[in-house]
C-alpha positions, -999 to 999 in steps of 0.1 A, spaced: -311 367 612 -294 385 640 -263 363 637 -262 370 600 -264 408 606 -235 406 632 -214 386 607 -218 412 580 -211 440 604 -179 422 615 -169 417 579 -174 454 572 -154 464 603 -125 441 592 -126 454 557 -125 490 568 -96 482 592 -77 468 563 -82 498 540 -51 520 540 -58 556 551 -35 585 545 -19 598 577 -23 564 594 -2 533 598 -2 507 570 -26 478 578 -6 447 583 0 421 556 -25 392 558 -23 357 543 -33 359 507 -18 394 501 11 398 478 30 429 491 57 444 468 76 471 487 100 494 468 122 509 495 137 544 491 170 550 509 183 575 483 213 554 477 202 526 454 176 499 447 159 478 473 126 459 472 111 436 498 83 412 487 60 394 511 44 365 492 9 352 498 19 325 523 44 347 542 75 336 524 96 367 516 121 379 490 145 408 491 155 421 456 187 441 457 202 461 485 220 491 470 244 513 489 265 538 470 299 548 482 294 578 505 330 589 500 325 593 462 321 630 452 292 621 429 272 604 457 272 636 478 268 660 448 236 678 438 234 653 410 223 625 434 196 621 460 202 625 497 199 596 521 165 588 534 151 592 559 183 608 573 220 601 578 218 587 613 220 552 598 237 536 568 214 525 539 217 488 548 205 496 583 175 516 569 166 486 547 169 462 576 148 486 597 121 487 570 120 449 566 116 444 604 88 469 605 67 453 578 77 416 580 49 394 594 76 379 617 85 412 634 112 406 660 120 371 647 124 384 611 144 363 586 148 368 549 139 336 530 154 346 497 176 375 486 181 382 449 209 405 437 202 415 401 238 424 393 271 436 409 269 474 409 270 493 442 235 507 438 222 471 437 243 451 460 265 476 479 303 480 477 333 486 499 341 521 509 365 537 534 352 536 569 325 510 562 316 493 595 330 459 602 308 428 605 303 411 639 331 386 631 354 412 616 357 391 584 341 416 561 326 451 561 289 459 560 275 476 529 243 468 511 236 430 511 266 422 534 253 446 560 217 433 559 228 397 561 249 405 592 218 419 609 190 397 596 195 360 587 192 354 550 185 317 542 193 317 505 212 344 484 207 342 446 230 360 422 240 357 386 268 332 379 298 356 382 321 332 365 306 346 333 318 361 310 352 354 326 364 341 359 366 369 385 403 362 392 411 369 356 392 401 357 408 412 390 443 407 377 437 434 351 429 460 378 451 476 405 446 463 440 435 498 451 405 500 427 371 503 442 358 472 423 387 450 435 381 460 471 343 456 468 346 422 452 371 409 477 348 420 505 319 402 489 339 370 486 350 373 522 313 377 531 303 345 512 331 326 530 320 339 564 284 329 556 268 350 584 238 335 601 242 303 581 238 320 547 236 298 516 241 310 481 231 298 446 232 311 411 199 320 396 188 295 370 173 312 340 140 297 330 133 280 363 98 283 378 104 268 412 139 280 424 121 307 443 89 291 457 64 294 485 78 278 516 49 277 541 16 269 523 22 265 486 -9 243 481 -31 272 492 -19 295 464 -16 273 432 -19 304 409 13 320 424 47 316 407 80 334 403 96 327 370 134 333 365 132 353 333 169 360 327 203 356 341 236 366 323 228 360 286 203 332 292 166 342 286 136 321 292 121 308 260 85 308 274 84 270 272 88 248 302 120 258 320 142 262 290 164 292 284 183 303 253 216 322 250 212 357 237 249 366 237 276 357 213 306 334 220 329 352 243 363 363 230 383 359 262 413 379 247 392 410 239 377 426 271 360 453 250 337 425 236 326 412 270 290 420 280 289 448 306 274 443 341 241 459 333 234 435 304 241 406 327 213 416 351 189 390 365 152 395 358 121 378 373 84 376 365 58 372 393 23 359 385 -5 356 410 -39 348 395 -45 374 368 -18 397 382 17 400 365 47 419 378 81 424 361 114 435 375 148 433 358 176 453 373 195 473 347 188 454 316 191 478 286 170 480 255 182 509 234 211 504 211 230 536 205 252 544 176 283 521 177 267 497 201 263 460 194 228 448 186 229 422 214 227 451 240 190 451 233 179 427 260 144 441 264 131 432 229 140 396 235 125 394 270 93 413 261 75 385 241 78 360 269 67 385 295 36 396 276 11 421 290 20 431 326 0 449 353 30 464 370 66 469 357 96 485 372 116 506 347 148 489 337 179 507 346 159 532 367 144 546 335 178 556 321 183 565 285 195 531 274 165 512 286 127 509 284 126 508 246 95 510 223 92 473 218 92 467 256 66 493 262 43 482 234 44 446 245 41 449 283 16 478 283 16 481 321 -11 499 339 15 509 365 52 518 361 75 520 391 108 539 389 135 536 416 154 568 415 187 580 430 201 605 404 191 632 380 197 607 352 164 590 362 143 591 340 157 601 306 134 626 290 130 605 259 121 575 280 93 593 296 81 605 262 80 569 250 61 556 281 35 583 278 31 580 240 5 561 219 26 529 219 -3 515 237 -38 526 245 -54 533 278 -43 550 310 -10 544 328 2 557 362 38 563 370 53 563 405 89 573 414 106 568 448 127 599 447 122 623 417 148 651 418 139 687 413 165 688 385 144 663 365 113 683 370 130 715 358 145 699 327 116 677 316 89 701 326 52 695 327 53 659 315 65 649 350 34 662 366 12 647 339 28 613 341 35 607 378 9 601 404 36 602 431 73 613 429 85 608 465 82 579 490 83 542 494 61 524 469 40 495 479 20 474 455 -6 454 475 -22 427 455 -54 413 471 -61 376 476 -64 357 444 -46 384 423 -77 400 408 -70 435 420 -44 456 436 -36 490 452 -5 513 450 2 527 484 28 555 490 45 554 524 63 584 539 101 581 535 109 612 556 107 594 590 106 559 605 69 558 611 64 552 574 28 562 575 5 560 544 8 592 523 -15 583 494 -35 554 481 -43 547 444 -67 521 431 -81 496 432 -67 485 399 -81 455 382 -56 429 371 -54 422 333 -56 385 336 
């Protein structure tokens, strides 16, 4: 009887120690947890996922050009926590702090949704050189030079046309040409033994648990979309959503946002969606194929947590997408006053589906609050800070934990939940 009492007391102490408390450090990840960190640097998207067996995945590593007038204008957010480091350094610092491996941190998988600066980083004047001087550090290139990345996954950039064909149309001085040439130099240098592959739309095992997969049979990452290929929902097959490319007409080519990679994470009854900048709203004069979300939604189905496509911008998060996914939690990664569009927020908070929904933003700007008004306070539970979704072992329930982005301690600011997974 005495031993049983001691056992229950120890369990209570352990459980209490693992409960996040505002003002204190985040309790460490433990085997069985699925931690989905959405990192705020103020300069683009970055998310770091620690999977149930300790395998990890970095999704995007944005770094906007600091020499661009827009980046430093009141229209955009400031760098977080401060400008003593570059965004790639802050992302690397965050990963080292929360990775179970600590000083021996590696990144097992890195996924770049698409090739825009706020998702993969880009060349800019004065960007620091890599250790071997073969490329400059910005976004993913900077992180890979600091922390070994085992496998980098991107969309197949030979679609819709070969990069060389595209670069020939642009002057050598253009930002895109310099950014792309730097990225190719980075791939050739392969820092820390980097390997790279193209994401295979429909695949359910390209990103998989590396350490103890048999212990977590209900966990899977499904490659939902890459370029125009979208998972059909059956086996590992994918169907082409786009038209036949007219190579002679650049105006007909899909834009970079529509080519974004998207993935679906399932763990027990828990479902999470993230999809870069995939659009869903077709404006006057646009082609119907720009509505990616309505095609993806049926194979996603009901979700517990969804990131807002294109940061909640006006061309994304359409009515069909909202009505089908019906997430309990929406996450918005913000870096400009365009995030979110007022009408997007109205749709999300409308009666397109029943029941409560909680919204969380990494970096809501005061301009948005002034323009949109009271709906921001009504909708968002938190508008500033790193956003961690911690899914408990087995995927039955989860918390949303806000971490302080104003300093490097990154203590817990607020805790929401527990939420019960839909599945």
